[in-house]
N, C-alpha and C positions, 0 to 999 in steps of 0.2 A: 409431402408433409404427413407425419404420423397422426393417427386418429386422435390421440390425446393432445395434439397441438392445434386441433381445429377450434375455431371460435364458434360458440353456440349462439345462434341468431334466433330470437323469438319475434315472429311477425304477428301483428294483432290487427284484425279488421272485423267490424260488425257485419258489413254488407259484402257479398261476393256476387255482384252482377255488373254488367256493362264494363266501362273503362276501368273502374276500380278493380274488378275481378281480373281483367286482362293484366293490369300492372302487377298485382300480387302474384298471379300465376307465373308471370315472366320471371319474377324474382325467385320463386320456388324452383323453377325449372332451369334457370340460367346462372344463378350464383355458383361460384367455383366450389364444387363438392370436395375438393382436396383441402380447401381452406375453411369451409363453413359446414356446420351441422345445422339444419334448419328445422324449426318448430313453428307451428302456426295455430293460433287460437282464432276461431271465427264464429259468427252468429249462425243461427239456423233458420231465420225468418226470411231473409232477403238473399236467396240463392238462385242464380239463373241456370238454365238447362246445360249450358256449356260447362259450368263448374261441377254440376252434379254428374254429368257424363264423364268427366275427367277425374272424379274424386279418387277412384282406386289407383289410377296411374300416378296421381300426385303423391300418394303414400310412398311411392318408390323414391321420392326426392325429399320428403319432409314427414315429420310426425305431426298429425293433425289432431286438434282438440276442439270438437264442436261444443258450443256453450249456448244452451237453450234460453238463458235469461238475457242474452245479448241482443238488445233491440235498438232501433234508431231513435224513437221518440223518448223524451225524458220520462222516466218511470222510476221513482226513488227505490221502490222495493226491488225491482229487477236490476237496477243499476248497482245497488249494493251487493246483490247476489253475484253479478258479473265481476265486480271489483274483488270480491272474496275468491271467486273462481280463478281469476288471473293471479292473485297473490299466491294461491296454492300451487299453480303451475310454475310460477317463477321460483318458488322454493324447491319444487321438484326438479326443474330443469337446470337451475342456476345459470342463466344465460349471461354471456359476456355483452351482448347487444340486444336491445329491444327496439323494434321499428314499428310504430303505430301508424295506421292508415285511416284517414278521414276523421271527422270531428268527434264522434262518440268514442271510438277507440282512442283517439287523441287525448280525451279527458280521462276515462277510467284507466287506460293503459299506462299513461304517463304518471298518474297518481300512484298506481300500484308499483311501478318501477322505482319511483322516488322512495316510497315506503320501504321497499326491499333493498335499497342502496345500489341498484344497478348503475354502473358508471357511464355506459354509453347508451343514450336514449335518443332515437331519431323519430321524426314526425313528418309525414307527408299529408297535408290537409286535403288534397284533391278538390280544391275550391273551398275557401273558408266559409263557414256558416254565416258570418256577418256580411257576406257579399250577396246572400240570397235575398231576392226582393220579396219573398213570401213572408219574411219576418218584419215586425214593426220596429220602430226606432229603439224602444226600450229593450227588446229582445236582442237587437244587434249590439247595443251597449253592453249588455250582460255577456254576450259571447266574446266581445273584444276584451272585456275585463278578465274573463277566464283564460283566454289565449295569452294575455300579458303575463299572468301569474305563472302559468305552466311553462311558457317559453323561458322565462327568467330563472325559474327555480327547479324545473324538472325536464329540461331538454338540452341535449348536447348541440343539436343543429336541426333546423327545419329545412326540408327539401321542398322548394316551391316548383311546381310544374310549369310555371311561366314567369316571365319578368313582371307581368302585370300583377300576379299574385304576390310576388315579393314586394312590389311597390306598395300594394295595399297594406301589407304587414308593417312596412316602415312608416307609411303615412298615419297609421293608427297607433304608432309608437309601441308595437308589441315587444320589441327588443332591439339590441344593437345590430347593425347591418351584417357584421361577420357571423351572426347566428343563423343566417339564411343563405341558402345556395340554390340557384336555379338548375334543375336537372330535367330536361325535356323528356316527355314520354317517347319511347322509341319502338320501332317495329323491325322485324327481320325482313330481308328480301324474300319474296315468294314468287312462284310461277302462277300467273293469273290467267283465267280463261279469256277467250276472245269475246268482244262485245256481242257478236252475233249469237254465240253460245248461251250467254246469259239471257238475251232477249227471248230465245227459244225456250229456255227453262222457265221463264216468267210468263210465257204466253203473250209476248208483246211483238208487234211488227218491227222488222228491221228498219223501216222508214220512220218509225215514231221517234220523237225527241223526248228523251226520258230524263226527268229531274227527280233525284231521290235523296233520302236521308236514312241513316241507320242509327237509331237511338231509342232509348227507353221513352215510352209515351207518357211523359210526366210534365208537371207544371214547368220545371226548369227548362226542358227542351222546347217548350212553347209550340206544340203541334198546331194550335189554332192559327198562328201566323202563317205556318206552312200551308194550311188549308185555304186561308184567305188569299194567299198568293196564287195557289193552284186554281182557285175559282176564277180569279181575275184573268189569268193567262189562258185557261181553257176556253173562257168566253170569247177570247180574241182569236184563238187558233186551236181547233180540236185535235190537231196532230200531236199536241203536248200531252204527255202522260206523267203522272206523279206517283212515286213509290215511297212507302215508309216501311222499313224493316225494323221491327221492335214491338214489344208489348208494354203494357203498363196500366196504371189506374185510370187514365183518360180514354182508354180504348172505346168504351161504350159511347161516350160523349162525341168522339170523333166519328164513329159510325153513324150516329144520328145526324151529324152535320152533313156528311156525304149523302145520306139518303134524302134529307130534306132539300138539298140543293141539286139532287139528281145528277150526281157526279160519279156514279159507280163505274161507268165505262172508262173513266180517265184517271181515277185515283185508286191505287191498289195497296191495300194493307196486307203485308206479308206475315205479320206476327213475328215471334222470335225466330231467328234464323241462325243456325250454327255456321252457315257459310256466308254471312253478311260481308266479310272482308273480301270475298270473291265476287259477290253479287254487285258490289260497287263498280266493278269493271264494266258493267253494262249500262252505267249512267252516262249521260252527256254533261250534266252539271250536278254537283253535290250541293244541296241547299240546307244549311244549318241555321235554325232560327232561335237558338238558345237565348234565354234571358241572362244567363251567366255561365261560366265554365271555369275549370282549372286549366287543363290543356286536353281537349277531347281527342280520343284515338281515331274516331270515325273519319274526320276530314284528313287526318294523316294517311289513313288507308286509301282515301280518295286520291291524294297526291301521289302515292305509290303507284296507283293505277293510271296516272296521267289524267285524272278528272279535275277540271277547274272547279273552284268553290265560290259559292255565293253565300255570304254569312252576315249575321248581325254583328255589329261592331262592339263587341264586349270583350272583357278580359279573357284571355285564352285564345279566342277566335282571332283576335287582332295580332297575334304572334305567329299564326299559321298562314293567314292570308296577306299577301302583298299586292296592292292594287296595281293593275296593268301588268301583272306578272302571272301569278297562279290563280287569281280570282278577283272578286270585287265585294264590296260591302253593300248591304241593302240600305238605300238612301231614300228618304221620303221625298227628296227634291227630284229624283229621277224616276220616271215611269218604269215599273218593274219589267214590263214586257220589253221595253227598249234596252234595259240592262241585260236581260237574258239574251236578246237578239245580238247584242254586241259581243258577248262571250261566245255565243254560238258561231259567229262568223269570223272568229279569230283563233286559229290553231295554235298560236304562240302560247296561249294559256296552258295547254296540255303539256307542251314541252317544258315550260318553266316549272310546272307542278312536279314533274318527275325529278328535275334537277334539284329543287328545293328539298324534296324528301331525302335524296341520297346524301346531301351535304349537312343536313341538320337533325334528322330524326331517326337515326339508326339505333337498333337495339343494343349493339355492341358498346356504343358510346354511353348510353344510359346505365347499363350494368357496370361498366368500368368506373364511372363516376360514383356510383353508390358503394361499390366494393372498396374504392380508395378511401371513402369516409369511414367505412366499417373498420 
């Protein structure tokens, strides 16, 4: 296809960290370059090390536009500046397609696209704000109202990363059902290290039973529950070790908990790791304690490595975990140590985890579904 026949795609996201960063980078790197010219507006306040270290190489695949006023929290002055910045870039680029990622970009990006008359406008919430437990009822109602207006008047289609997310949109009457499509997050096949190699890298004994999570240390990811489970299990058996790869605003609070409960020998905080998708191969169980999700990448990485999952039963998690197959849900009626022991003594979970990854969560399927909508 000749260059002048390419469609111009403008991606917009305030944050570039964690799973959201992974998803947007996958689009930048894997969309068909013969069919699409890619442009990307991003904030500058929430950037993880992976994005910063790959920034120059991403410029080979897309034209990048950092926006200093683009922030997560509501700030009228900065939000208006961001809106004006996006308007200017739309006029400069003249995109055929705009694809907004997460709530803040979903608001200012779609408003700007509507104002400029862009015909194809897509939106991926990556977990709707009104599903977040940190907001009160009035705030959730406000977010639902905003999502309704923007979906009906400024959106071609919303890509939900889980059926649960789509169902939440329909239950809250955001729009007609055909305005939503489920497109699961996908990952490529990679060569993973052996479990023993990861244990050696982390300074853990081969005989230890390792339970880990790879996530931002934030309220949403609920590290306190992870630690409470760790404390209870370690008190029962000191051969259990718990690992958390990721940084975030709750890091100091978590360190205090570990110190107060004298758990330093058995709980290991790794901070941000560029190799987290490989470190997971050293875990025996992946423990995800999130309060809510869109569709998290980290447990999909665990499945790819054949690691069974123990998870909170929330939107997103409940489409990754199938009980008695690739994992189990944390259940207040079942003693956590017994649940972990059950998974530990059943190798079938590992086999089913790998099978489920290959059939449901490939990168190729995700990219093809998005390109077909473009």
